[in-house]
C-alpha positions as CSV (number, residue, x, y, z in Angstrom):
1,M,100.1,82.5,96.7
2,E,101.1,83.9,93.4
3,S,104.9,83.7,92.3
4,I,106.7,86.7,91.0
5,A,110.0,87.3,89.7
6,A,112.3,89.5,91.7
7,F,112.7,91.8,88.5
8,D,108.7,92.0,87.9
9,A,108.4,92.5,91.7
10,K,110.6,95.4,91.5
11,T,109.0,96.8,88.4
12,R,105.8,96.2,89.6
13,L,106.5,97.0,93.6
14,S,103.4,99.8,93.9
15,E,100.8,97.5,92.3
16,L,102.3,94.4,94.4
17,L,102.0,96.7,97.7
18,E,98.4,97.8,96.9
19,R,97.6,94.1,96.5
20,A,99.6,93.0,99.7
21,A,97.4,95.8,101.8
22,N,94.3,94.1,100.4
23,G,95.1,90.6,101.8
24,E,97.3,89.1,99.2
25,T,100.5,87.2,99.5
26,F,103.1,86.9,96.9
27,E,106.2,84.8,97.0
28,I,109.6,86.3,95.4
29,T,111.7,84.1,93.2
30,K,115.3,84.6,91.6
31,H,116.4,82.2,89.0
32,G,113.3,80.0,89.7
33,R,114.2,79.9,93.5
34,P,112.0,81.2,96.4
35,V,113.9,84.2,97.9
36,G,111.0,86.1,100.1
37,K,107.7,86.8,100.4
38,L,105.4,89.8,100.2
39,G,102.4,90.0,102.2
40,P,100.2,92.2,104.5
41,P,101.9,93.0,107.9
42,D,100.4,90.8,110.8
43,S,99.2,94.4,112.2
44,A,97.0,95.3,109.0
45,R,93.9,96.9,110.3
46,D,90.4,96.9,108.8
47,P,88.9,100.2,108.4
48,R,85.6,98.8,109.6
49,V,86.9,97.0,112.7
50,V,88.8,100.4,113.5
51,A,85.5,102.3,113.1
52,E,83.7,100.1,115.5
53,A,86.4,99.8,118.4
54,V,86.2,104.0,118.2
55,Q,82.5,103.7,118.5
56,R,82.9,101.4,121.3
57,L,85.5,103.7,123.2
58,K,83.4,106.8,122.5
59,T,80.5,105.0,124.6
60,Y,82.9,105.1,127.8
61,R,83.7,109.1,127.2
62,G,83.2,110.4,130.5
63,A,82.5,107.2,132.5
64,L,85.2,108.2,135.1
65,K,84.3,111.6,135.3
66,G,83.6,112.5,139.1
67,L,85.9,110.3,140.4
68,K,88.7,111.1,142.5
69,V,92.4,110.7,141.6
70,D,92.6,107.9,144.8
71,E,89.5,106.1,143.2
72,V,90.9,105.9,139.9
73,V,94.3,104.7,141.1
74,A,92.1,101.9,143.2
75,L,90.6,100.7,139.8
76,K,93.4,99.7,138.3
77,H,94.0,97.0,141.1
78,V,90.3,95.6,140.4
79,G,90.7,92.0,139.1
80,H,94.1,91.5,140.6
81,R,94.7,88.9,142.7
82,F,97.9,90.0,144.6
């Protein structure tokens, strides 16, 4: 993890945000003492993973076509123990 002074972080924020979006993490210091961290969010999404998920969802398109409403409602309870 790279350490960066608060003033430098402020002046280079756009660059640091871009690098954080690519997975890097930074420790922000003030007078040599750590005061915070800058890193990718927990929900950061890899575009390839999203594209694969979309493709998987597209394979299910129309899978429930032709079912009656009560059949669809009954499907939501499949696998429930109670």
